[in-house]
KESE-892316 format. One record per residue (C-alpha): residue number from 1; x, y, z. Coordinates in Angstrom, 2 decimals, decimal comma, always signed. Example, Ala and Ser with C-alpha at 12.3 -4.5 7.8 and 13.67 -1.06 7.14 Angstrom:
BEGIN
[pt 1 [+12,30 -4,50 +7,80]]
[pt 2 [+13,67 -1,06 +7,14]]
//
This chain:
BEGIN
[pt 1 [+106,53 +70,83 +136,02]]
[pt 2 [+108,55 +71,45 +139,15]]
[pt 3 [+107,67 +74,43 +141,31]]
[pt 4 [+111,05 +76,17 +140,74]]
[pt 5 [+110,83 +75,60 +136,99]]
[pt 6 [+107,32 +77,08 +136,89]]
[pt 7 [+108,49 +80,12 +138,86]]
[pt 8 [+111,42 +80,65 +136,44]]
[pt 9 [+109,12 +80,39 +133,42]]
[pt 10 [+106,76 +82,98 +134,85]]
[pt 11 [+109,62 +85,33 +135,71]]
[pt 12 [+110,97 +85,39 +132,15]]
[pt 13 [+108,16 +87,77 +131,20]]
[pt 14 [+109,11 +90,23 +133,93]]
[pt 15 [+112,68 +90,72 +132,71]]
[pt 16 [+112,22 +93,85 +130,66]]
[pt 17 [+115,69 +93,76 +129,11]]
[pt 18 [+115,62 +90,15 +127,87]]
[pt 19 [+111,98 +89,18 +127,35]]
[pt 20 [+111,37 +88,41 +123,64]]
[pt 21 [+107,66 +89,15 +124,02]]
[pt 22 [+108,31 +92,63 +125,35]]
[pt 23 [+111,23 +93,44 +123,08]]
[pt 24 [+110,39 +91,79 +119,77]]
[pt 25 [+106,76 +90,75 +119,51]]
[pt 26 [+105,50 +94,04 +120,93]]
[pt 27 [+107,13 +95,89 +118,01]]
[pt 28 [+104,73 +94,46 +115,44]]
[pt 29 [+101,83 +93,19 +117,51]]
[pt 30 [+99,68 +96,30 +117,36]]
[pt 31 [+96,56 +96,34 +115,23]]
[pt 32 [+97,98 +98,73 +112,64]]
[pt 33 [+101,40 +97,11 +112,31]]
[pt 34 [+99,94 +93,70 +111,53]]
[pt 35 [+97,52 +95,16 +108,99]]
[pt 36 [+100,29 +97,17 +107,30]]
[pt 37 [+102,51 +94,09 +107,12]]
[pt 38 [+99,63 +92,13 +105,58]]
[pt 39 [+99,02 +94,81 +102,94]]
[pt 40 [+102,72 +94,96 +102,07]]
[pt 41 [+102,92 +91,17 +101,85]]
[pt 42 [+100,33 +91,17 +99,05]]
[pt 43 [+102,57 +93,14 +96,65]]
[pt 44 [+106,25 +93,45 +95,93]]
[pt 45 [+106,08 +97,21 +96,49]]
[pt 46 [+103,30 +99,47 +97,73]]
[pt 47 [+103,05 +103,23 +97,87]]
[pt 48 [+101,79 +105,12 +100,93]]
[pt 49 [+98,42 +105,83 +99,31]]
[pt 50 [+98,03 +102,14 +98,43]]
[pt 51 [+98,45 +101,19 +102,07]]
[pt 52 [+96,09 +103,99 +103,13]]
[pt 53 [+93,41 +102,84 +100,68]]
[pt 54 [+93,71 +99,25 +101,89]]
[pt 55 [+93,28 +100,38 +105,52]]
[pt 56 [+90,88 +103,33 +105,24]]
[pt 57 [+90,36 +103,81 +108,98]]
[pt 58 [+94,02 +104,54 +109,75]]
[pt 59 [+94,91 +108,22 +109,87]]
[pt 60 [+97,83 +109,47 +107,74]]
[pt 61 [+99,73 +110,41 +110,92]]
[pt 62 [+99,35 +106,94 +112,46]]
[pt 63 [+100,19 +105,25 +109,15]]
[pt 64 [+103,35 +107,35 +108,83]]
[pt 65 [+104,35 +106,50 +112,41]]
[pt 66 [+103,62 +102,80 +111,88]]
[pt 67 [+105,67 +102,69 +108,67]]
[pt 68 [+108,60 +104,45 +110,37]]
[pt 69 [+108,53 +102,02 +113,29]]
[pt 70 [+108,37 +98,96 +111,04]]
[pt 71 [+111,26 +100,35 +108,99]]
[pt 72 [+113,29 +101,06 +112,14]]
[pt 73 [+112,71 +97,45 +113,22]]
[pt 74 [+113,93 +96,20 +109,82]]
[pt 75 [+110,59 +94,61 +108,93]]
[pt 76 [+109,96 +96,87 +105,94]]
[pt 77 [+112,09 +98,84 +103,51]]
[pt 78 [+111,35 +102,38 +102,31]]
[pt 79 [+112,59 +103,23 +98,85]]
[pt 80 [+112,59 +106,83 +97,58]]
[pt 81 [+112,82 +107,49 +93,85]]
[pt 82 [+114,34 +110,76 +92,63]]
[pt 83 [+111,34 +111,90 +90,62]]
[pt 84 [+109,16 +114,96 +90,72]]
[pt 85 [+107,06 +114,53 +92,73]]
[pt 86 [+109,15 +112,03 +94,70]]
[pt 87 [+107,84 +108,48 +94,62]]
[pt 88 [+108,14 +106,41 +97,81]]
[pt 89 [+107,48 +102,69 +97,91]]
[pt 90 [+107,41 +100,27 +100,82]]
[pt 91 [+108,15 +96,56 +100,78]]
[pt 92 [+108,87 +93,77 +103,22]]
[pt 93 [+112,47 +92,99 +104,07]]
[pt 94 [+113,66 +89,39 +104,29]]
[pt 95 [+113,03 +89,61 +108,04]]
[pt 96 [+109,50 +90,89 +107,42]]
[pt 97 [+108,83 +88,10 +104,91]]
[pt 98 [+110,06 +85,53 +107,45]]
[pt 99 [+107,48 +86,85 +109,93]]
[pt 100 [+104,50 +86,59 +107,56]]
[pt 101 [+103,84 +82,81 +107,81]]
[pt 102 [+103,42 +83,26 +111,57]]
[pt 103 [+101,10 +86,24 +111,15]]
[pt 104 [+99,15 +84,36 +108,48]]
[pt 105 [+98,67 +81,48 +110,92]]
[pt 106 [+97,31 +83,92 +113,48]]
[pt 107 [+95,02 +85,46 +110,85]]
[pt 108 [+93,67 +82,02 +109,92]]
[pt 109 [+93,00 +81,36 +113,61]]
[pt 110 [+91,25 +84,75 +113,95]]
[pt 111 [+89,03 +84,07 +110,94]]
[pt 112 [+88,20 +80,55 +112,10]]
[pt 113 [+87,42 +81,65 +115,67]]
[pt 114 [+85,94 +85,11 +115,09]]
[pt 115 [+82,40 +84,16 +116,08]]
[pt 116 [+83,49 +82,47 +119,31]]
[pt 117 [+85,69 +85,37 +120,36]]
[pt 118 [+83,23 +88,20 +119,71]]
[pt 119 [+80,29 +86,51 +121,45]]
//
């Protein structure tokens, strides 16, 4: 790789306004977001308590915030049913489903390499 080309490749991560890593990947790369996406990918629709039971160490406040952020980023959909009490279900959007094969690949890598990484 030429010196100028290498310098340009390294600089792409410093451009805050156009760096895909900063502006896209960072939106779902946190520990909780990935786990929530994984839980939602296992069912067509999941209620808040279902997600909370699947990830028992996440606080309700952080789960609520994570769900709102994933919804804002169009990775999940929140559906409210006019019942008493109101029923709210979460599901992956088409965009969220398109992300899951990539996350699943990362999960497979994590499982396969867990021992080496935590040593």
